[in-house]
SESE-599362 format. One record per residue (C-alpha): x, y, z. Coordinates in nm, 2 decimals. Example, Ala and Ser with C-alpha at 12.3 -4.5 7.8 and 13.67 -1.06 7.14 Angstrom:
BEGIN
@u=1.23 | v=-0.45 | w=0.78 $
@u=1.37 | v=-0.11 | w=0.71 $
This chain:
BEGIN
@u=11.85 | v=7.14 | w=5.31 $
@u=11.57 | v=7.40 | w=5.15 $
@u=11.49 | v=7.37 | w=4.79 $
@u=11.69 | v=7.69 | w=4.63 $
@u=11.63 | v=7.55 | w=4.26 $
@u=11.38 | v=7.76 | w=4.18 $
@u=11.52 | v=8.14 | w=4.28 $
@u=11.14 | v=8.28 | w=4.26 $
@u=11.04 | v=8.10 | w=4.58 $
@u=11.20 | v=8.16 | w=4.89 $
@u=11.38 | v=7.86 | w=5.07 $
@u=11.23 | v=7.70 | w=5.39 $
@u=11.35 | v=7.89 | w=5.70 $
@u=11.34 | v=7.55 | w=5.96 $
@u=11.58 | v=7.37 | w=5.68 $
@u=11.88 | v=7.59 | w=5.66 $
@u=12.13 | v=7.37 | w=5.76 $
@u=12.31 | v=7.44 | w=6.11 $
@u=12.32 | v=7.83 | w=5.98 $
@u=12.59 | v=7.71 | w=5.74 $
@u=12.50 | v=7.99 | w=5.54 $
@u=12.43 | v=8.26 | w=5.79 $
@u=12.78 | v=8.19 | w=5.90 $
@u=12.93 | v=8.24 | w=5.56 $
@u=12.77 | v=8.57 | w=5.54 $
@u=12.89 | v=8.71 | w=5.85 $
@u=13.26 | v=8.59 | w=5.74 $
@u=13.19 | v=8.75 | w=5.41 $
@u=13.10 | v=9.13 | w=5.57 $
@u=13.38 | v=9.05 | w=5.84 $
@u=13.61 | v=9.03 | w=5.52 $
@u=13.49 | v=9.33 | w=5.37 $
@u=13.56 | v=9.54 | w=5.67 $
@u=13.86 | v=9.39 | w=5.75 $
@u=14.02 | v=9.45 | w=5.40 $
@u=13.87 | v=9.81 | w=5.42 $
@u=14.06 | v=9.90 | w=5.74 $
@u=14.35 | v=9.77 | w=5.59 $
@u=14.39 | v=10.02 | w=5.32 $
@u=14.27 | v=10.30 | w=5.57 $
@u=14.58 | v=10.24 | w=5.76 $
@u=14.83 | v=10.22 | w=5.40 $
@u=14.67 | v=10.59 | w=5.28 $
@u=14.94 | v=10.79 | w=5.51 $
@u=15.21 | v=10.51 | w=5.34 $
@u=15.07 | v=10.58 | w=4.97 $
@u=15.10 | v=10.94 | w=4.99 $
@u=15.46 | v=10.92 | w=5.12 $
@u=15.57 | v=10.64 | w=4.87 $
@u=15.47 | v=10.86 | w=4.62 $
@u=15.54 | v=11.20 | w=4.73 $
@u=15.15 | v=11.38 | w=4.60 $
@u=15.02 | v=11.64 | w=4.83 $
@u=14.64 | v=11.62 | w=4.96 $
@u=14.48 | v=11.70 | w=4.64 $
@u=14.64 | v=11.47 | w=4.41 $
@u=14.60 | v=11.18 | w=4.71 $
@u=14.22 | v=11.31 | w=4.68 $
@u=14.22 | v=11.22 | w=4.30 $
@u=14.39 | v=10.87 | w=4.36 $
@u=14.10 | v=10.86 | w=4.66 $
@u=13.88 | v=10.90 | w=4.33 $
@u=14.01 | v=10.60 | w=4.15 $
@u=13.92 | v=10.38 | w=4.40 $
@u=13.55 | v=10.48 | w=4.44 $
@u=13.52 | v=10.51 | w=4.00 $
@u=13.66 | v=10.13 | w=4.05 $
@u=13.38 | v=10.05 | w=4.28 $
@u=13.06 | v=10.27 | w=4.13 $
@u=13.16 | v=10.10 | w=3.80 $
@u=13.15 | v=9.75 | w=3.95 $
@u=12.84 | v=9.79 | w=4.15 $
@u=12.55 | v=9.82 | w=3.87 $
@u=12.70 | v=9.52 | w=3.73 $
@u=12.75 | v=9.33 | w=4.00 $
@u=12.39 | v=9.23 | w=4.02 $
@u=12.39 | v=9.10 | w=3.61 $
@u=12.68 | v=8.84 | w=3.76 $
@u=12.52 | v=8.73 | w=4.06 $
@u=12.21 | v=8.65 | w=3.86 $
@u=12.45 | v=8.46 | w=3.59 $
@u=12.66 | v=8.27 | w=3.79 $
@u=12.58 | v=8.28 | w=4.16 $
@u=12.69 | v=8.46 | w=4.46 $
@u=12.98 | v=8.21 | w=4.52 $
@u=13.18 | v=8.25 | w=4.17 $
@u=13.16 | v=8.64 | w=4.21 $
@u=13.24 | v=8.64 | w=4.60 $
@u=13.54 | v=8.46 | w=4.52 $
@u=13.64 | v=8.62 | w=4.24 $
@u=13.64 | v=8.97 | w=4.37 $
@u=13.78 | v=8.87 | w=4.74 $
@u=14.06 | v=8.71 | w=4.52 $
@u=14.12 | v=9.05 | w=4.35 $
@u=14.13 | v=9.27 | w=4.61 $
@u=14.30 | v=9.04 | w=4.85 $
@u=14.61 | v=9.02 | w=4.56 $
@u=14.61 | v=9.41 | w=4.46 $
@u=14.61 | v=9.51 | w=4.87 $
@u=15.00 | v=9.45 | w=4.94 $
@u=15.08 | v=9.64 | w=4.66 $
@u=14.93 | v=9.96 | w=4.77 $
@u=15.17 | v=9.98 | w=5.09 $
@u=15.48 | v=9.98 | w=4.80 $
@u=15.37 | v=10.11 | w=4.46 $
@u=15.60 | v=10.43 | w=4.44 $
@u=15.43 | v=10.58 | w=4.07 $
@u=15.16 | v=10.77 | w=4.13 $
@u=14.99 | v=10.63 | w=3.79 $
@u=15.06 | v=10.31 | w=3.91 $
@u=14.91 | v=10.32 | w=4.22 $
@u=14.59 | v=10.50 | w=4.02 $
@u=14.55 | v=10.21 | w=3.84 $
@u=14.59 | v=9.97 | w=4.15 $
@u=14.34 | v=10.16 | w=4.35 $
@u=14.11 | v=10.16 | w=4.02 $
@u=14.13 | v=9.74 | w=4.09 $
@u=14.13 | v=9.77 | w=4.43 $
@u=13.78 | v=9.98 | w=4.43 $
@u=13.60 | v=9.72 | w=4.18 $
@u=13.72 | v=9.43 | w=4.36 $
@u=13.58 | v=9.59 | w=4.69 $
@u=13.26 | v=9.71 | w=4.53 $
@u=13.17 | v=9.39 | w=4.36 $
@u=13.19 | v=9.20 | w=4.70 $
@u=12.97 | v=9.47 | w=4.90 $
@u=12.72 | v=9.42 | w=4.65 $
@u=12.72 | v=9.03 | w=4.64 $
@u=12.76 | v=9.00 | w=5.00 $
@u=12.41 | v=9.22 | w=5.02 $
@u=12.26 | v=9.04 | w=4.77 $
@u=12.33 | v=8.72 | w=5.00 $
@u=12.24 | v=8.82 | w=5.31 $
@u=11.91 | v=8.93 | w=5.13 $
@u=11.83 | v=8.57 | w=5.03 $
@u=11.99 | v=8.47 | w=5.36 $
@u=11.76 | v=8.64 | w=5.56 $
@u=11.43 | v=8.55 | w=5.41 $
@u=11.57 | v=8.17 | w=5.43 $
@u=11.57 | v=8.24 | w=5.80 $
@u=11.24 | v=8.43 | w=5.85 $
@u=11.38 | v=8.60 | w=6.10 $
@u=11.53 | v=9.00 | w=6.12 $
@u=11.93 | v=8.91 | w=6.08 $
@u=12.05 | v=9.22 | w=5.84 $
@u=12.17 | v=9.39 | w=6.12 $
@u=12.39 | v=9.12 | w=6.27 $
@u=12.53 | v=9.08 | w=5.90 $
@u=12.63 | v=9.47 | w=5.91 $
@u=12.75 | v=9.46 | w=6.27 $
@u=13.00 | v=9.21 | w=6.12 $
@u=13.16 | v=9.44 | w=5.84 $
@u=13.26 | v=9.70 | w=6.10 $
@u=13.36 | v=9.45 | w=6.34 $
@u=13.59 | v=9.30 | w=6.08 $
@u=13.70 | v=9.72 | w=6.04 $
@u=13.78 | v=9.71 | w=6.44 $
@u=14.02 | v=9.42 | w=6.39 $
@u=14.15 | v=9.51 | w=6.05 $
@u=14.26 | v=9.85 | w=6.23 $
@u=14.40 | v=9.72 | w=6.53 $
@u=14.59 | v=9.44 | w=6.33 $
@u=14.75 | v=9.71 | w=6.12 $
@u=14.82 | v=9.93 | w=6.38 $
@u=14.97 | v=9.64 | w=6.62 $
@u=15.16 | v=9.46 | w=6.35 $
@u=15.37 | v=9.80 | w=6.24 $
@u=15.41 | v=9.92 | w=6.58 $
@u=15.60 | v=9.56 | w=6.67 $
@u=15.85 | v=9.69 | w=6.34 $
@u=15.67 | v=9.51 | w=6.06 $
@u=15.65 | v=9.65 | w=5.73 $
@u=15.35 | v=9.81 | w=5.58 $
@u=15.43 | v=9.53 | w=5.29 $
@u=15.43 | v=9.28 | w=5.56 $
@u=15.13 | v=9.37 | w=5.73 $
@u=14.93 | v=9.39 | w=5.42 $
@u=14.98 | v=9.06 | w=5.29 $
@u=14.91 | v=8.90 | w=5.66 $
@u=14.58 | v=9.12 | w=5.58 $
@u=14.54 | v=8.95 | w=5.28 $
@u=14.62 | v=8.61 | w=5.35 $
@u=14.39 | v=8.60 | w=5.68 $
@u=14.08 | v=8.70 | w=5.42 $
@u=14.16 | v=8.44 | w=5.20 $
@u=14.18 | v=8.15 | w=5.46 $
@u=13.86 | v=8.30 | w=5.54 $
@u=13.66 | v=8.31 | w=5.21 $
@u=13.79 | v=7.95 | w=5.12 $
@u=13.71 | v=7.78 | w=5.51 $
@u=13.36 | v=7.94 | w=5.47 $
@u=13.34 | v=7.86 | w=5.07 $
@u=13.05 | v=7.56 | w=5.14 $
@u=12.81 | v=7.82 | w=5.32 $
@u=12.83 | v=8.07 | w=4.99 $
@u=12.53 | v=8.04 | w=4.76 $
@u=12.59 | v=7.91 | w=4.40 $
@u=12.28 | v=8.11 | w=4.26 $
@u=12.11 | v=8.50 | w=4.34 $
@u=11.76 | v=8.57 | w=4.26 $
@u=11.69 | v=8.68 | w=3.90 $
@u=11.76 | v=9.04 | w=3.77 $
@u=11.43 | v=9.29 | w=3.87 $
@u=11.36 | v=9.63 | w=3.74 $
@u=11.61 | v=9.83 | w=3.61 $
@u=12.00 | v=9.88 | w=3.70 $
@u=11.96 | v=10.22 | w=3.80 $
@u=11.71 | v=10.48 | w=3.80 $
@u=11.79 | v=10.87 | w=3.90 $
@u=11.58 | v=10.92 | w=4.26 $
@u=11.32 | v=11.18 | w=4.25 $
@u=11.09 | v=11.33 | w=4.52 $
@u=11.13 | v=11.17 | w=4.90 $
@u=11.41 | v=10.90 | w=4.74 $
@u=11.59 | v=11.20 | w=4.63 $
@u=11.57 | v=11.37 | w=4.99 $
@u=11.64 | v=10.99 | w=5.14 $
@u=11.91 | v=10.93 | w=4.92 $
@u=12.11 | v=11.30 | w=4.93 $
@u=12.07 | v=11.22 | w=5.34 $
@u=12.24 | v=10.90 | w=5.27 $
@u=12.50 | v=11.07 | w=5.07 $
@u=12.64 | v=11.30 | w=5.35 $
@u=12.62 | v=11.03 | w=5.56 $
@u=12.87 | v=10.80 | w=5.40 $
@u=13.05 | v=11.08 | w=5.31 $
@u=13.11 | v=11.19 | w=5.69 $
@u=13.21 | v=10.78 | w=5.71 $
@u=13.44 | v=10.77 | w=5.40 $
@u=13.62 | v=11.09 | w=5.54 $
@u=13.72 | v=10.89 | w=5.87 $
@u=13.83 | v=10.61 | w=5.65 $
@u=14.03 | v=10.77 | w=5.40 $
@u=14.18 | v=11.12 | w=5.60 $
@u=14.17 | v=10.99 | w=6.00 $
@u=14.52 | v=10.84 | w=5.98 $
@u=14.67 | v=11.13 | w=5.78 $
@u=14.49 | v=11.42 | w=5.99 $
@u=14.65 | v=11.22 | w=6.32 $
@u=15.01 | v=11.16 | w=6.16 $
@u=15.00 | v=11.51 | w=6.04 $
@u=14.81 | v=11.77 | w=6.22 $
@u=14.82 | v=11.58 | w=6.58 $
@u=15.21 | v=11.46 | w=6.59 $
@u=15.06 | v=11.10 | w=6.61 $
@u=15.28 | v=10.88 | w=6.49 $
@u=15.21 | v=10.65 | w=6.13 $
@u=15.22 | v=10.32 | w=6.24 $
@u=14.93 | v=10.40 | w=6.49 $
@u=14.79 | v=10.63 | w=6.33 $
@u=14.48 | v=10.39 | w=6.20 $
@u=14.37 | v=10.40 | w=6.56 $
@u=14.16 | v=10.68 | w=6.47 $
@u=13.97 | v=10.44 | w=6.26 $
@u=13.98 | v=10.16 | w=6.49 $
@u=13.83 | v=10.43 | w=6.72 $
@u=13.51 | v=10.48 | w=6.45 $
@u=13.48 | v=10.13 | w=6.42 $
@u=13.41 | v=10.04 | w=6.73 $
@u=13.19 | v=10.34 | w=6.79 $
@u=13.00 | v=10.24 | w=6.47 $
@u=12.95 | v=9.85 | w=6.60 $
@u=12.80 | v=9.95 | w=6.93 $
@u=12.56 | v=10.20 | w=6.76 $
@u=12.49 | v=9.88 | w=6.54 $
@u=12.41 | v=9.65 | w=6.77 $
@u=12.22 | v=9.89 | w=6.99 $
@u=12.07 | v=10.08 | w=6.71 $
@u=11.71 | v=9.83 | w=6.72 $
@u=11.64 | v=9.90 | w=7.09 $
@u=11.73 | v=10.25 | w=7.07 $
@u=11.52 | v=10.37 | w=6.75 $
@u=11.23 | v=10.14 | w=6.96 $
@u=11.23 | v=10.36 | w=7.27 $
@u=11.29 | v=10.68 | w=7.14 $
@u=11.21 | v=10.70 | w=6.74 $
@u=11.32 | v=10.77 | w=6.42 $
@u=11.32 | v=11.10 | w=6.40 $
@u=11.50 | v=11.19 | w=6.73 $
@u=11.76 | v=10.90 | w=6.68 $
@u=11.85 | v=11.11 | w=6.34 $
@u=11.86 | v=11.42 | w=6.44 $
@u=12.06 | v=11.30 | w=6.78 $
@u=12.28 | v=11.09 | w=6.57 $
@u=12.37 | v=11.42 | w=6.32 $
@u=12.40 | v=11.66 | w=6.63 $
@u=12.67 | v=11.41 | w=6.77 $
@u=12.87 | v=11.34 | w=6.46 $
@u=12.89 | v=11.72 | w=6.40 $
@u=12.99 | v=11.76 | w=6.75 $
@u=13.26 | v=11.49 | w=6.73 $
@u=13.41 | v=11.64 | w=6.40 $
@u=13.41 | v=11.97 | w=6.59 $
@u=13.59 | v=11.82 | w=6.90 $
@u=13.86 | v=11.69 | w=6.62 $
@u=13.94 | v=12.02 | w=6.50 $
@u=13.91 | v=12.22 | w=6.80 $
@u=14.11 | v=12.08 | w=7.00 $
@u=14.51 | v=12.02 | w=6.94 $
@u=14.48 | v=11.73 | w=7.11 $
@u=14.50 | v=11.38 | w=6.93 $
@u=14.33 | v=11.22 | w=7.23 $
@u=14.08 | v=11.47 | w=7.14 $
@u=14.08 | v=11.37 | w=6.81 $
@u=14.01 | v=11.01 | w=6.90 $
@u=13.67 | v=11.09 | w=7.12 $
@u=13.60 | v=11.30 | w=6.78 $
@u=13.61 | v=10.92 | w=6.59 $
@u=13.41 | v=10.76 | w=6.88 $
@u=13.13 | v=11.05 | w=6.84 $
@u=13.14 | v=11.05 | w=6.48 $
@u=13.08 | v=10.67 | w=6.48 $
@u=12.82 | v=10.68 | w=6.75 $
@u=12.64 | v=10.98 | w=6.54 $
@u=12.63 | v=10.80 | w=6.21 $
@u=12.57 | v=10.42 | w=6.32 $
@u=12.14 | v=10.45 | w=6.31 $
@u=12.12 | v=10.75 | w=5.99 $
@u=12.14 | v=10.54 | w=5.70 $
@u=11.94 | v=10.24 | w=5.83 $
@u=11.66 | v=10.45 | w=5.94 $
@u=11.63 | v=10.61 | w=5.59 $
@u=11.66 | v=10.26 | w=5.44 $
@u=11.33 | v=10.17 | w=5.61 $
@u=11.22 | v=10.50 | w=5.50 $
@u=11.20 | v=10.35 | w=5.13 $
@u=10.93 | v=10.15 | w=5.21 $
@u=10.75 | v=10.39 | w=5.31 $
@u=10.78 | v=10.66 | w=5.07 $
@u=10.53 | v=10.73 | w=4.75 $
@u=10.77 | v=10.89 | w=4.51 $
@u=10.92 | v=10.60 | w=4.32 $
@u=10.85 | v=10.19 | w=4.35 $
@u=11.06 | v=10.02 | w=4.60 $
@u=11.27 | v=9.78 | w=4.34 $
@u=11.41 | v=10.13 | w=4.18 $
@u=11.43 | v=10.37 | w=4.50 $
@u=11.61 | v=10.09 | w=4.68 $
@u=11.92 | v=10.09 | w=4.41 $
@u=11.89 | v=10.46 | w=4.35 $
@u=11.96 | v=10.54 | w=4.67 $
@u=12.22 | v=10.27 | w=4.75 $
@u=12.43 | v=10.41 | w=4.45 $
@u=12.39 | v=10.81 | w=4.57 $
@u=12.48 | v=10.66 | w=4.94 $
@u=12.80 | v=10.49 | w=4.80 $
@u=12.88 | v=10.78 | w=4.59 $
@u=12.95 | v=10.98 | w=4.91 $
@u=13.16 | v=10.71 | w=5.07 $
@u=13.38 | v=10.59 | w=4.78 $
@u=13.37 | v=10.94 | w=4.60 $
@u=13.32 | v=11.18 | w=4.82 $
@u=13.66 | v=11.19 | w=5.04 $
@u=13.83 | v=11.29 | w=4.72 $
@u=13.65 | v=11.64 | w=4.73 $
@u=13.83 | v=11.67 | w=5.10 $
@u=14.16 | v=11.64 | w=4.90 $
@u=14.06 | v=11.92 | w=4.74 $
@u=13.96 | v=12.10 | w=4.96 $
@u=14.24 | v=12.00 | w=5.22 $
@u=14.49 | v=12.14 | w=4.94 $
@u=14.28 | v=12.51 | w=4.86 $
@u=14.26 | v=12.56 | w=5.24 $
@u=14.33 | v=12.28 | w=5.52 $
@u=14.22 | v=11.94 | w=5.61 $
@u=14.11 | v=12.07 | w=5.98 $
@u=13.88 | v=12.34 | w=5.74 $
@u=13.76 | v=12.00 | w=5.52 $
@u=13.64 | v=11.87 | w=5.85 $
@u=13.47 | v=12.14 | w=5.95 $
@u=13.24 | v=12.16 | w=5.61 $
@u=13.18 | v=11.82 | w=5.68 $
@u=13.02 | v=11.94 | w=6.02 $
@u=12.83 | v=12.15 | w=5.88 $
@u=12.70 | v=11.90 | w=5.60 $
@u=12.57 | v=11.70 | w=5.92 $
@u=12.41 | v=11.99 | w=6.09 $
@u=12.21 | v=12.00 | w=5.70 $
@u=12.14 | v=11.64 | w=5.78 $
@u=11.96 | v=11.72 | w=6.09 $
@u=11.73 | v=11.97 | w=5.97 $
@u=11.71 | v=11.77 | w=5.62 $
@u=11.54 | v=11.44 | w=5.79 $
@u=11.24 | v=11.61 | w=5.91 $
@u=11.18 | v=11.63 | w=5.52 $
@u=11.11 | v=11.24 | w=5.54 $
@u=10.86 | v=11.02 | w=5.59 $
@u=10.95 | v=10.79 | w=5.89 $
């Protein structure tokens, strides 16, 4: 058993007990992706239950983002004081209890509050599982972080497929979401022993405004996460309202995106090694823009699904390359740059889709998708300013 009593010391890799902590970390990433996909499939039903327009739906999605962004800076302090296990158990319990409510709440104000709390649970889980992942990777003394994030994508695939399958079989959204929560809790409590009872002590400021190269990296991450958030929160609505796909299977859009993202992440290291960082980022941004264009221009549901696949493949490796670039920039200390870029990036995935709702309300959802495509073209041009 590695000596974890002093969190300032790195544990001995050879002493890890049969990879228990590694398995638990993969499961936590899986749960996060699994539950997120469950919410993605519920978005059309939440809109239908409350009778809101696209603009108001955007505001509701903003509540989820605000909840996550409020929780994220506090998670480091919580894990330092109480350990990863206690924080993860609390946060997974929180969002698992809230998820079924999102399928049935009829009042806009009630849904807004539920999404705020749900966002806090998801944001805390996201940060705490990454704290654990960093510690476990150090103990393993080999790169395993990509595999952890691959399990997040795998959870998204399974969650989207499970929700679509259950509702296609006639299960009500409430019952399907209860099943998602039950599986999440079962996985959590069956892997408690692998969750760390400690975390590293707090180092550096909680947040710092990015500048120089860090600002450029953060802007690219914001744009890519916004594109990912657009697929997460709006793909089902787009398919059901603009491509006449039944609501019960509209979650397939996110499933296609998540499958492509998973493939891209699992093969990303080999692709970057062979072709280089700049070609991967530029090509990825162009492929994502093409996917968005394909989904909008061709009025066929299968074309939209192909478009979502291209978005997933294109976005898969951009952010990992950008995070690697943080270690090579000289604008800010790495300890300050990482939380700054992370916060800016998550503002894109969690809060950015609210802007899509405003644009969709003012013009149309397809027009909002085209604007995201232009943003991806900007990423292709901007990446040359980053030292990779």
